[in-house]
N, C-alpha and C positions, 0 to 999 in steps of 0.2 A: 728644929726637931731633933734630937739627939736622937743616934745611932740604936741605941734600944728601946727607944719607943717605935721610932720605925719600924723594925721589925717585928714588934707588937702587934705594929698596924693589919700588917698578912691575916693571923688568925683573928684578928677583933673584925676585920671588916670578912670575912669570910663567914663570923658566927654572926655576925650583923644579917650580911644577905642570906644565907641558909634561915634565918629566924623570921626573916621576912615572906619569904619563901614559905615558908609552913605556916604561918600566921594565914598567910593569900588559899594557897589548900586548902587548910581550914577551912576557913571560910565557904568556900566553895565545897568543899564536901557534908558542912552541915547542911547546906541549904539541898545538896542532893537525896543526903537521908532524910530532909524534910519532906521532900518529893515522893521520895519511898516511902515513907511513913505514911503519909497521905491516900497513893496509890489502891497501900494492902488495908487503911481505915476504910476510908468512903469510896475513890471512885469506883472496885474490883465490886465492890459489895455495892455496890449504885447500879453500875452496869450490869450486873445478876440481879439484883433485884426487879431491874425495869424491867427485865426481860423474862424475868417467873412473873409479874403481875402482869405480861402484856398474854403470856399463857393463859392464865387462871381467869382473865375476865371471858377470855375464846373457850376457855372447860366452862365457864360460869353459862353463857349464850348456848353452846351445846346442849348444853344438859338441860334448860329449860327449854330445847327448842323437842330435843330426843321424848321428855317425858309429857308434852302437849301432844306428840307425834303417837309417844308408845301410850299416853292412855297413865302414863305409872304419877300416880299421885303420891307413893314412896319416895318416888326418887326428888323429891324434895326439897327432905333432912340431908338426903347426903350432898343436896348443890347448897342446904344453911350451914353446913362444917367447912362446903372450901369456901361460900362466902367470910365467915371467920376466917380463915386461915389468911385469907385477903387481909380484910380491917387489917388486923393482926402484924401484915407486910408493910402494910401503907403508916400503921401507928410508927413500926421501926424506920420506912423510910424519911418519917415525920423527926426522927428523932435521930439524924444521921446530919453532921456537919456543915451545916449549910442549905437544909432540905428541909426543913420546918414549914415554910411557904409554898413551896411543890408537895410532899406530904399530907399539910390541910388540905391544898386545892382538889390533888388527885382523889385523896377522902369524898367532898363534899360531892364533886362530880361520879364516883363510884354511888355512893348514897345513891342521886337523881337517879344515874342509870339504873338501879339495881331493884329500886323501889317500884316502878310500874313495869320494868319487866318481871318482877313476882306474881305483882296483882294481872297481869295479862294471864298469866299463865295461870294462876288459878281462876280465875271468867273462863277460861278456855276448857280447864277440866272439873267444873260445874263446881267448885270450892266455895265461890262466893258467884254473887252480884256487881255486875257496873259495865262501862260504854269496853269494850276491848279496843276497840280500833281508835281510841282517844289514848290509851294506856300503848299500847301501840307505837303510836307518832310519840309520843313522851319517851317511850323506852329508844328508839331508835336515832332520837334526837341526842340523847344524853350520851349515846352508846359512843353515836359517831365527834363525840365532842372529848370523851372518855378516852378513844383509843386514841385523836390525832394526838391525845396530851400524854399521852401514855407512850408513843414513836417518837417526841420530840423532847420525851428526860428520857428516855433510852439511845436519842442521839448525840443528845446534849451529854450523860456521862461517858457514853462512847470514845467522844471528840475529847474531854478531860480527860479518861484513863492513856489515852494515846500521849494528849500535851505532856502527864507525869509520866510517860516513860519517854517523852525525847528530853525532858530539863533533867531528870537522871543520867539519862545517857549524857548531853550535851555539860554536864557538871561533872564526869567522869572524865571524859575528854579535857574538860579545862581543870582538871587537877595535874593530870598527865603532862599539858602542855607547860605549868604552871611548874612542875618539877622540871622538868627539860631547861626551860628559862632560868632557874634557878641553878641550876647545872649551870648553863652557858655563862651566866653573872658571873658567880662565882671563880669561876675559869679566867673570864677575861679579866674581872678586877683584881685575882691575885696578879697575871701578869702585866696589866699596867702599874699595878702597886710594887710590884719586885724590880719593873724599870727604877722605877726612882728610887729606893730605894737602894740599889746596886748599884744605879747612880750618883748616890749622894757619901755612899761608903765609897765607891774609886773614888770618887773627887777629897773626899777629906784622907784618903790615905795618898791619892796620887800617886798608884801605881798598882801591881800586884799585890797583893798581902804577904806571901813569901817572899817577894824583893826585898820588902819594909821589913819583914821581919831580918835576913839575911843583912841587910845594912846594920841594922839595930844592936847584932848580934856583931859584925865588925865591928862598930865603934866601941861599944863593949868590952873589946878581943885589944882595943887599942890599933886597929888598923887603920888607920885617916888617909890612906892612897885610894882609895877606891874613886870612883866618878859615882856622882850618884845622878842617875836619870828620871827626871820625875816631871809631870802632865801639869802641874799645875805649882804657883807661888806660894800659896794658903794651905796645901799639904801636910801630910805626918813627914811625907817625903824629901818636902821640901823646908821641914823645920829642925827634920836631921840630916838635909846638907847644909845648911845657916851651924849647924855645932860643931859638926866634921871642920868645916871652916873656921872657925874662931879657936877648936880645940889645938888643928896644926899650926894656929898661929901662937898662941903662948909659947 
């Protein structure tokens, strides 16, 4: 390889290493951005929604109990509005990424709870006839299932939320260490390649470039008396020495 190509190898290798580092960093950063995007679109809204649904179900239960205790039939209309909001939130949950099954399941569990809960309240308020105990038993059974599922859904949402944050933080750290590693590789690569390039140039010259220039200028000026010191027999200085010897013999 020519000296020119060896010298050009220095920036080329640096560009390649930097390009590789930037590529790896971009891939890691893209993964971090996806984790952040999922946290914003799915994980945090799901966590917030699970907490809200748990509170809403508790509020409906309390409202039905208070309506029966206070014989307040009008309270059932307010509870109906709360129920509509819960169903809307369950529909929103089912529409979130990866939550269709959970949303549909919770909606069925809520209907299984609210149906007998409302019926038992209406029976106790004298608004209709029926077996109140059977309705209460069905309501309590469905309520336990619903509340347990809401707890599990909230816990899963919380785990995924913190996992997404952890993935984002890990991605940032990985990008940082990748850039540090890239910088170190460039420094080490430049040092190694420079050592080979300088060594190759030195071997071709046979000594210091300034010394080779001085010898060439002396020979050009007709001074053939100098003693040329060279490190190699196949270097530029060795060729100058051979030229001086032949010229001196003429």
